[in-house]
C-alpha positions in Angstrom: -11.6 -17.5 -2.4 -10.1 -17.8 1.0 -6.3 -17.2 1.1 -5.9 -20.4 3.2 -6.7 -22.3 0.0 -3.9 -20.5 -1.8 -1.6 -21.3 1.1 -2.5 -25.0 1.0 -1.7 -25.1 -2.8 1.2 -22.7 -2.7 3.4 -24.6 -5.2 0.6 -24.5 -7.7 -0.1 -20.9 -7.2 3.5 -19.8 -7.2 3.7 -19.9 -11.0 0.3 -18.1 -11.4 1.4 -15.4 -9.0 4.8 -14.9 -10.7 3.0 -14.8 -14.0 0.5 -12.2 -12.8 3.1 -10.0 -11.0 6.1 -10.7 -13.2 8.4 -8.1 -11.7 8.7 -10.3 -8.6 11.9 -12.3 -8.6 12.0 -15.9 -7.4 14.1 -14.7 -4.4 11.5 -12.0 -3.5 8.8 -14.6 -3.9 10.5 -17.0 -1.6 10.8 -14.3 1.0 7.0 -14.0 1.1 6.7 -17.3 3.0 3.1 -17.9 1.8 1.8 -14.9 3.7 -0.8 -12.7 1.9 0.4 -9.6 3.8 4.0 -10.2 2.7 2.9 -10.7 -0.9 0.9 -7.5 -0.8 3.9 -5.6 0.7 6.3 -6.9 -2.0 3.9 -6.1 -4.8 3.4 -2.6 -3.4 7.1 -2.0 -3.1 7.9 -3.2 -6.6 4.9 -1.8 -8.5 4.3 1.3 -6.3 0.5 1.0 -6.3 -1.8 2.2 -3.7 -3.3 -0.1 -1.0 -6.8 0.0 -2.3 -5.8 -0.9 -5.9 -3.5 -3.6 -4.6 -6.3 -5.2 -2.5 -8.6 -5.1 -5.5 -5.9 -6.8 -7.7 -5.3 -9.5 -5.1 -9.0 -10.2 -4.7 -9.4 -10.3 -8.5 -6.5 -12.8 -8.7 -8.2 -14.9 -6.1 -11.6 -14.8 -7.8 -10.0 -15.6 -11.2 -8.4 -18.7 -9.7 -11.3 -20.0 -7.7 -12.1 -22.7 -10.2 -8.5 -24.0 -10.0 -8.8 -24.3 -6.2 -12.1 -26.3 -6.6 -10.5 -28.7 -9.0 -7.4 -29.2 -6.7 -9.5 -29.9 -3.7 -11.5 -32.8 -5.3 
């Protein structure tokens, strides 16, 4: 799934992202400004995980939610 689709449906994905990475506060989430790089940076800061693992987790999240995006774009 392209991150652009996540950006276009940000309000929908906000709850999914906060559910997946539940240590993110709403304030921290709002600071992300829809940018994948900023989300990755915040997750890395809070969870202390390595870049490779983080990228894998974000890609897995995107793949998991691919069907949601398809249904939203219809």
